[in-house]
N, C-alpha and C positions, 0 to 999 in steps of 0.2 A: 253596292259599294257607295254610290252617291247618297243613298238614304241613310246608310249606317253611320257614316262619318259625322254628319250633322247631329244625329241622335246621340252618338257617343260624346260629342263635344258639349251638347246641352247638359247631359248627365254630369260630366266632369265640372262644368261651370257651376252647376247647382251644388255639387259636393264641396267644391272649393269655397263657395259662398258660405255654406253652413259651417265649415271648419273655421274660416276666418271669423265668423260671428261668435262661435263658441270660444275662441281664444281671445276675443276682444280686440281683434286686429282690423276689423272693418265694420261698417254700419250694416244693419239689417234689422228687419222687424222681428219682434219676439214671437215665438210660436204660440199658437192658440192653446189655452189651458185644456188639458185632457186629450189633446191630439198626439198621436204617436210620432216620434221623430226617429227616422232610421238613417243611419249614415251608410253611404254606399261602400261596397267592398273595394279594396285597392290592392294593387300589386306592388310589392317592393322588390327591387333587384336583390337576388341572393347569389352567393357564389356557388351554391349547390342546386340551383334550379329555382322554379317559381314557388313562392309561398304566399298564399292568399292571407290577407289580414281582414278578419271579420270584425265588424263593429257591433257593439251591443245596442239594442234599442231601449228606449226609456219612455215613460209617459210623464208628462208634466202635471203634477197635482198641486194646485195652488201656486204655480209658477214653474218656469222651465227648470228641469233637472238634467244636467249633462253628465254622461258617464264616458270615461275613456274607452278607446277600443281595446278589446281583449285579444289575446293570441298573437300579438305583434312580436316579431323577432327583434332582438336588440343587436344591431350591427355596428362595427367600427365606423367612426366618423367618415373615413375615406369612402365607404360604400354608400353613404347617404348624401354625399355632396352632389347636388343637382344644381341646375341653373336658378332655382328658387332659393337656394341656400346662400346666405351672405358670403360663405367661403368659396363660392363658385369662382373658378379662375377666369372663365370666359363663356358667355352664353352660347357661343357658336363653335368653339374650338374642340369640343369633345364629342361631337356627334359623329359616330362612324357611319359610313354609307351602308345602307341595307340592314342596319341594326334594328332590333326590336325593342319595345319599351321595357322588357325585362332584362335587356342587356345593361350591365352596370355603366356602360359608356353612353347610354341613351339619355339625352336631356330634353327631348321633344316628345310630348305625350301623343302626338299624332303618329309619327313614325310610319307613315304610309299604310296605316291599317294593320300593323303587325303587333298590336299591343298584347296579344295573347301568345306570341311566339318568341322563342329564344333566338337571339342573334348568334353568330359564330362564336363570339367571346363567351356568351352565356352557356352555350352548349359545351364549350371546352371546360369551363369552370365547374359545370355540373358533372362531367365525367372524371375530372382530375381534381383532387382536394388541394387547391392552391391557396385557399383562404389564409390570410395572415402570413404571407411569405413575401420576400423581395429577392431580386437578383439582377445581374447585369452580365453581359458578355461583350468584350471589346477586342477589336483588332487594332494593333499599334504598329507604327513605324518609329523605330528608335535609333538613336545614335549613342555611341559610347566614347569614353575618353581614349580608348585604344591601348595597345600594349607595346612595349619596347622590345625590339629584337636586335641581336648582333648581326653582322653580315654573315650570311650562311653560304651564299653562292657569289663567286666573282669571276671575272674574265680579264683577258689582256689582249692587246692588238696582235694581229698576225706578225710574225717576225721577232717576237719577244724571246728572250732567253728563258730556258726552263727554270732557272733559279729565280727569275722575276715573275713567273707565270702566276697570275691571280693575286700578287702582292699589292695591296692598295697603295702603299707608300712608294712603289716603284712602277707606276703607270697602270696599275690594275683598276678595274671598275666594278663596283658592287652591282649585282643583278637582283639579289633579294636579301632583305634585311638592312640593318643600319638606320632604320626609321621606325615609325609607329605603324602597327597594323590594327585592323579592326575598327577603323573610324568611319567606315561606310554605313549606308542604310541597312538596317536589319528588321525583320518582321518579328512580331511578338503577339502573344495572346493573354487575355486576362478573364477570369471567371469569378464571380462573386455570388454566393447563394446564402440565404438565411431565412429564419422564421421568427415570428413574435410569440412570446409566451402568453400574452394577454390581448384582449380585444382593443384595449386602449393603445396598443403598440408602444408600450413604455420600456419593455425589456425583451431582448432577443439574443439569438446566437447565430453566428454565421461562419462560413469558410470562404477562403479566398486563395486563388491560384494564379500564378504569373510565370510565364516562361518566355525566353528569348530564343529565337531561331538559332542564334549562334553565328560566329564568324569562322569562315574557312579560307585562310590565305595560304598561298604557296607558290612554288615554281618547280617545274620539272624541266631540266635542261639536259640535252644529250648531244653528243658529237656524232659525226658520221664515222664511217669505218676507218678513216685515216687520222682521226683525232682532231678534227676541225669542227667547231671553234675550241679555243682554250677554255677549260672549266676547272675551277678550284674552290677551296674553302679557306679563307684567310684566318690567321691567328697570330698571337705574339709569342715568340719562343723565349722561354725563361732562361735557357742556357746561353743562347747567342745574344739575347737582349735586343732583338730586332724583329721586324715583321717578317713572317713567312707564310706559306700556304701549302695545303695538302692538294696535290694536283690530281684531278680525275681524268682530264683529257688534254693531250698535247700532241701536235702534229708529228706523226712518225714514231712516237714513243708510247703514248697511251690513247686508247679510245674508251670513252666512258660516259657516265651521266651522274647528275646530282639531283636528288629529289628532296626538297625542303617543304615542310608543312607546319602551319601554326593554326591551332583550333581553340575555340573558346565557346562555352555555352553557360547559360544561367537559368535557374528556376527558383521559385519561392512559393511557400505554402503557409497559410495562416489559419488559425481558428480563434475566434474572438467573441466576446460578449459585448452587447450594445445596450447602453442605459440612457434613457431620456433625461436631459438636463433642463431644457427649456423648450416651450412650444408656444407658438402664436398662430392660430389658424392652421394652415398647412405647413408653415415654416417651423423648423425644429433644429436643435443642436443636441448631439449625443456624445457621450463619453464612451470610448472603446478600450478594451483591455483584453489581452490574450497571449497566445504563444505563436512565435514566428520561427520558421526554419527557412534558411536560404543557402543555396549552393552555387558556387561559381567554379567551373572546371576550366583548366587551361593546359595546353600541351604544345611542345615543339618536338618535331621528329625530323631527323636528317639521315639520309642514306646516300653514300658515295660509292659508286661501282666503277671499277677500273679493269681494263683488259690490256695486258702488256703486248705492244706491237713490235718493239724492236729493242736494240741495245740501249742502255742508259736508264732502263726502268728499274734496275735493282733486283729483278726476278727473271726467271727463264721466260722466253717468249711464249705466249698463250696462258700465262698465269692470270687468274682473276683474284681481285681483292675487293671485298665488300665491307665497308665501315658503316656502322649503324649507331645512332644516338637517339635516346628518348628521354625527354624531361617532361614529367607529368605532375601537375599541381592540382590539388583540390582544396577549396576553401569551404568549410562548413560552419554555419552560424546557427546557434540555438539561443533564443532569448525571449523576453517578455515585451509586450506591446503596451504603449500608453499613447493615447491620442484623442483627437476630437474630429467628428464628422458633422456636417451640417447640410441642410437643403433649404432653399429659399425659392418661393414661387411668385411669378408675376404673369398673370394671364396664361398663355400657352407655354411660357418658358420656365425652366427650372435651372437653378445654379446649385451644383453639389460640390462640396469641398471635403478634402481629407488631409489632415496634418497629423502625423504620428511619428514616433521614434521607437525603435526596438533596441533594447539594452540586453547584452548578454555576452556569450563567449564565442570568439572566432577561432576556429582550429585550422591551421595551415598544415598540409601534408605534401611533401615533395618527394617524388620517386625519380631517381636517376639510374638509367640503365644503358648498356651499350655492349657492342661486340665487334670483333674483327674476324672475318672468315677469309682465309687465303687458301686457294685451290691451285696446286701446281699440276700441269697437264701430265698425262701418262708417260711412262718411260720413253725415251731415255732421260727425260727431265726429272722424273720422280713419281708423279701421280699421287700426291698426298693432299689432305685437307687439314688445315690447322685452325682451331677456334680459340680465341683469347678474349678475356673481358676488356671492354673499352673500345670506343670507336674513335672519335675526334675530340669532342668536348666532354665526353664521358670517359673517365679513366679510373684506374683502381683507387686513386686518391679521393674521388668524390662519388663513386657508385654506391648506392644505398638508398634508404628511406629515412627522411627527416620529418619531424613534426614539432609544432609550437602552438601554444594556446595563449590568447591574450583577450583582455576585455575590449569590447568594441560596441559601437552603436550604429544604427542604420536609420537616418531620417528619410521620410518620404512625404511628397506633396503632390496632391491631385487636384486639379481644377477642371470641372466638367460642366458643360452647358447642354441642357436637354430641351427638346421640343416635343410636346405631347401630341401623339397621333390619336389617342383616346384616353379614357380615364386612367388606364392602368399601364400603358406602354408609351415610351418616349424614345426618340432618336437622340443620340448623344455624340458629342465631340469634346475633346479635352486635351489638357497638357499634363504630363506626368514626369516626375523627377525622383530618382532614388540615388542616394549617395552612400558610398562605402569608404570610410577613412582608412581601413586596413585591408589590403587585398594583395595576395601573392600571385605572381605570374611566372610562367616558365622561363621567359627570356631574361628576367632579372636574376635567375638562379644560375645562369650560364657564365662560367669563368672562361674568358678567352685567352688567358695567359696559360700556356701549356708547357709541361715537362714531359716530352714524348719518349724519354729514355725508359719509361715504364710500359710503353706500348709493346704488344706481342709478348707479354709475360715477363717483362723486366721488373726490377725492384720498384716498389711504390715510390712515386716522385712527390715533389712538394706541391705541384700545381697540376690540374685545377683543384680548387678547394670549394667546399660549401660549409663554412663554419657557422653560419646563421642564415635563417630564411629572411630574404629581403622582401619587404612589403611596401606598397604605395597606395595612394588613394585612387578611387575609381567611381565613375558615375554613369548612370543610364538615364537618358531623357528622350521624350518623344511625344507624338500626338496620337490620339486614339479616336476611333469611330466605333459606335456600338449601339446596343439596345439596352434599355433599363426597364424593369417592370416591377410593380408593387401591387399586392392584393390585400 
């Protein structure tokens, strides 16, 4: 090893001197007329393994004649960027530990005597055809604007009258709802993959996926066997024109529970074409255009269960009553993408930007469902079960499926900073923002003014109503950590 390294170094220095002389980049003596001139063989990094470049020999007759090397493979500029290249980002930042000289990340021709061996990256690219591809994978922590909910669960102090139980304007307290939900931290993931059509990396096509973990907010409140504490669902009564409540638990009269849940999730998928607009060295700006699908789903579910304990409950003792509401909303966007993406390099650092807008159709679909199931205990009370449409906020007047379409746009901004760990791979962190100007949520479709004369099979009442889908704006923003790779 001690003898081989100096010998290899001498050969390389001689080869470099002859190449510099042939290109007119350095001084050197002219070869002797009639003497053979042989350029040493070299090894260029290839994505699919080692490829020797053989140089042709020539004789100078009446003067030196220089012929170019033959059999040399033509590679994209990104593969030929070494520390002797003016485009090199940093002579020291791209040398992977233990890499060989045939590893595309290698910038040192010494490489610990491994010039004839493939490094881990070289072996990977030899086995898998990744030449001409790009990609990134990111983990995100995101925040959203949140969604509005009406009060779904309330309570009152002990000693309250049953007529005042859970009524907010008469001493009641909200336990769940009456504010915005979904404003906490959520996890998300993003994947971007693509490939170039040409070695110059001028035109390419890619796909991009983004999904948010989703928000799960809710409250399950239950009383003990005696009906403590008081549990109810408040509303505004259309007929009495005052605040009222559906009581689920009250001491000595009802034992019961209220289960309220609000859920939300989001996903996005894109396919796009990428066209080079401008390039300077490693820096570049590209125009992107393609197709974008996005979906945001939202739902509110409410279940109130009651067991009659004593007189005053309106039913025989032992009767159970289960009221169920479901408001389910789905927002589907289909549109086209217009935008710009750029990447700018400085030594080991890279700045990547994405600014785009998607233009297209947003379809809102709202489904309202509900039921009331009353079970009277066996004789002598009766022993029957009755099922009717409508729970509390879902009644015959608003149960059904509603849909609307409207033109919408979705702007998005990404700012990502990367640090190169070798020629092809970099660690990244960034900021991301997506804005939706038109988004429907379940809580906004819930009418809290009720005409309960239609409950349990009565004639259809005037309220609640859903005459049109209510939409609002919505945003998602967060920070990302990930890996980016280019070949």
